[in-house]
C-alpha positions, 0 to 999 in steps of 0.5 A, a space after each residue: 484497538 486490538 480487534 481491527 479488521 482489514 477491509 478491502 474495497 475493489 474499484 472498477 474504473 473505465 480508462 479515458 486515456 492510455 497509461 503506461 505501468 510507469 505512471 500507473 501508481 500516480 494516476 490511480 493515487 490522483 484519482 483517490 486524492 481527488 475522491 478524498 478532497 470531496 470531503 473537508 475532514 478527509 481532505 485535512 486528513 490526506 494532507 497531514 503528515 503521519 500514517 494513513 492506515 491505507 494502501 493502494 494496489 495497481 491495476 489487478 489486470 495485466 497487459 504484456 506490453 505494460 500499457 493500459 488501454 483507454 476504453 478498457 475496464 480495469 480494477 484497483 483495490 484499496 485496503 484499509 483499518 478504519 471502518 469509517 474510511 472503508 465506508 467512504 471509499 465504498 460510497 465515493 470511489 465509484 462516482 470519481 473521475 480524472 482526466 485518465 479514468 472514470 470510476 464505475 462500481 465498488 465492492 467491499 470484503 473483510 480480509 479474514 484473520 488467518 495464521 500468516 506464514 509469509 507476506 509478499 509485495 504486489 507492489 514494491 516496497 519503498 523507502 525514501 531517502 532525502 537527496 539519496 535516492 535508492 536505499 542500496 549503497 546508502 544503508 546496509 541490509 541490517 539498516 534496512 531491516 531495521 527500518 522496515 521493523 520499526 516502520 511496522 512495529 510504529 504503526 501497530 503501536 500508533 493503531 492499537 496503543 500497545 506498547 511493544 518492546 524496542 528489540 522486538 522483530 515480527 519476521 524471521 526471515 526476508 528475501 528480496 525478489 528483483 535483481 535491479 530497483 523497480 521504478 515508478 513515477 511520483 507526480 507530486 514530486 516530478 521524480 521516479 521512486 525505486 522500490 523492491 519486491 520482497 517476502 517476509 517470513 512471519 514469526 509464529 507468535 500472537 503479536 508478529 501475527 497481529 502485525 502481519 495482519 495489520 500490514 495487509 491493510 496498511 502496506 509495508 514501509 513508506 508511501 502506501 497511499 502512492 500504491 507502494 508496499 501492498 502486500 498479500 499473504 500466504 497461510 500456515 
């Protein structure tokens, strides 16, 4: 499956209640989860452990006071790798409704393959450490980078069936953009999760470029289906 495509579905919603930035990821994930629950097979897929191969953004529109207002229209995106999942989201996301938002319309496009100089996070990248909270103070930078690289390579191997050498690394450099951790609410466990904004400078070889393109559709690191690790890119 090395010829995969990255699909992006944009969903416009009408807000029924105010949403603070701290709660935004949780509310969008709840909306998407409810849509998935309308299909038994996709509900089972959602509940299963393992990589989901889709990633959610936050709202594209910005509010200076970090409060999204009832009565206004906003747009979030889902990127995914599998065409059948893309088609489901395209058909059903616009029909969804929760206590905080109602779907209106969806549109879809394919993210083109281009030589990628760097990836950068739009939503924070997350590493979950059970009982430890934020990674700094528990992991060294080398350990963090190993987990990031291993997570990305494993996603690619499972998606494509291509075996990659254990010592392979798909990027040449990393830059953290936040001075303190970024907090967002995770409703499922009633906790706040702490993530980071970062840039990854992608190696200029075929394998690295394929992994970088895949990450646009899967997200980087963990909890991608909860709106963490959504990426954009700069072309060479």
